[in-house]
C-alpha positions in Angstrom: -30.8 19.9 0.5 -31.8 21.5 3.8 -29.3 23.5 5.8 -30.0 24.7 9.3 -27.9 27.4 11.1 -28.0 28.9 14.5 -26.9 32.3 15.8 -25.6 31.6 19.2 -22.6 32.7 21.2 -22.9 30.1 24.0 -21.0 26.9 23.2 -23.2 24.8 25.5 -26.3 25.9 23.7 -24.7 25.0 20.3 -23.8 21.6 21.7 -27.3 21.1 23.0 -28.8 21.9 19.6 -26.3 19.7 17.8 -27.0 16.7 20.1 -30.8 17.2 19.9 -30.8 17.5 16.1 -28.4 14.6 15.5 -29.5 12.2 18.2 -31.9 10.4 15.9 -29.4 10.3 13.0 -26.7 7.7 12.5 -24.0 9.7 14.2 -21.6 7.6 16.3 -22.8 7.6 19.9 -19.2 8.2 20.9 -19.4 11.7 19.4 -22.6 12.4 21.2 -21.0 11.1 24.5 -18.0 13.3 24.0 -20.1 16.5 23.7 -22.7 15.7 26.4 -20.4 16.7 29.4 -20.3 20.3 28.1 -24.1 20.5 27.3 -26.8 21.9 29.5 -29.4 19.2 28.6 -31.3 17.8 31.6 -33.7 15.1 32.3 -33.2 11.5 33.5 -31.7 10.1 30.3 -29.4 13.1 29.7 -28.3 13.3 33.4 -27.3 9.6 33.3 -25.4 9.9 30.0 -23.8 13.2 31.1 -22.7 11.7 34.4 -21.1 8.6 32.8 -19.5 10.6 30.0 -18.1 13.2 32.5 -16.7 10.4 34.7 -14.9 8.7 31.8 -13.6 12.1 30.5 -12.0 12.7 33.8 -10.6 9.2 34.0 -9.0 9.6 30.5 -7.6 13.0 31.2 -5.9 12.4 34.5 -2.2 11.6 34.0 -2.1 9.2 36.9 -5.2 7.3 35.7 -4.6 3.8 34.3 -6.8 4.9 31.3 -4.7 8.0 30.4 -3.9 7.8 26.7 -5.8 4.4 26.3 -9.3 5.7 25.5 -10.3 5.7 21.8 -12.9 8.3 20.9 -14.1 10.4 18.0 -12.1 13.4 19.1 -9.0 11.5 20.3 -7.3 9.0 18.1 -4.6 6.6 19.2 -6.4 5.0 22.1 -7.2 1.3 22.3 -10.2 1.0 24.5 -13.5 2.3 23.0 -14.9 5.1 25.1 -18.3 3.4 25.3 -16.7 0.4 26.9 -16.2 2.5 30.0 -19.3 4.7 29.7 -21.8 1.8 29.5 -21.0 0.0 32.8 -21.1 3.3 34.8 -24.3 4.3 33.1 -25.8 1.0 34.2 -24.4 1.3 37.7 -25.9 4.7 38.1 -29.4 3.2 37.5 -28.9 0.1 39.6 -30.8 0.6 42.8 -28.1 -1.0 45.0 -24.9 0.2 43.5 -22.4 2.5 45.1 -23.1 5.0 42.4 -26.9 4.9 42.4 -27.0 6.0 46.0 -25.6 9.3 44.7 -28.6 9.6 42.3 -31.6 10.7 44.4 -34.4 11.5 42.0 -32.3 10.5 39.0 -29.8 13.3 39.2 -26.2 12.9 40.4 -25.7 14.6 43.8 -22.2 14.3 45.0 -18.6 15.3 44.4 -17.7 13.8 41.0 -14.0 14.4 41.6 -14.2 12.3 44.8 -16.0 9.6 42.9 -13.4 9.7 40.1 -10.6 9.3 42.7 -12.4 6.2 44.1 -12.9 4.6 40.7 -9.4 5.5 39.6 -7.9 3.9 42.7 -9.9 0.7 41.9 -8.6 0.6 38.3 -5.0 1.2 39.5 -5.5 -1.9 41.6 -6.8 -3.8 38.6 -3.8 -2.6 36.5 -1.4 -3.6 39.2 -2.9 -7.0 40.1 -3.4 -8.0 36.5 -0.2 -6.4 35.3 0.5 -9.0 32.6 -3.0 -8.6 31.1 -3.0 -4.8 31.3 -1.6 -4.5 27.8 -2.8 -1.9 25.3 -2.2 -4.5 22.5 -5.8 -5.7 22.2 -4.6 -9.0 20.6 -2.6 -9.8 23.7 -5.1 -8.6 26.4 -8.6 -9.8 27.2 -8.9 -7.4 30.1 -9.0 -4.4 27.9 -12.1 -5.5 26.0 -15.6 -4.2 26.7 -16.9 -7.3 28.4 -14.0 -7.5 30.8 -14.3 -3.8 31.6 -18.0 -4.2 32.2 -17.4 -7.2 34.6 -14.6 -5.4 36.4 -16.6 -2.2 36.9 -19.4 -4.3 38.4 -16.9 -6.2 40.5 -15.9 -2.9 42.1 -19.4 -2.5 43.2 -19.4 -5.9 44.8 -16.0 -5.2 46.6 -17.4 -2.0 47.9 -20.5 -3.7 49.2 -18.3 -6.4 50.9 -16.3 -3.8 52.8 -19.4 -1.7 53.6 -17.3 1.5 53.3 -18.0 2.6 49.8 -16.4 6.0 50.1 -13.2 5.1 51.8 -11.6 2.0 50.3 -7.8 2.0 50.0 -5.7 0.7 47.1 -4.4 -2.3 49.2 -8.0 -3.3 50.0 -8.9 -3.3 46.4 -5.7 -5.2 45.6 -6.3 -7.9 48.2 -9.8 -8.5 46.9 -8.7 -8.7 43.3 -5.9 -11.1 44.1 -8.5 -13.6 45.3 -9.8 -13.9 41.8 -6.5 -13.7 40.1 -5.9 -17.4 40.6 
């Protein structure tokens, strides 16, 4: 048996070492994604993961967020929506050359106000919750909207709605709602 120990007082450095050592092991990616926002790792792949994980962490911690208390992760039990179901679409949007998020990624690194972006994304998901109120049910057996594929599609739909209005940084709740009501049926 091999044991490895580090003498380090900086928590970010310890997280960096843990992630780098265990990335190739069969650790749950959710655990890695939970630690990444506090790490100092850099590079295109780490920056994208760090951005997406930080975004989701903020969405799950804000009490007025529709995701508050609903995210299931390694460190937080009790949620219903797997953390990766929210991380993955935003990771993809951050690499999509035409998305509202990618424009904030010159040279592959996020350059912008993440809190401002979180507010915009949170406003959109409040509209989703309000428009699809009957489907916004944490009982996964009764709701299809809380599953990964639906979350993926709805996250990408936000990008399309923002493109339609051509004001990606200033959409209001009612604008999101009116757009979503068109597909509600």
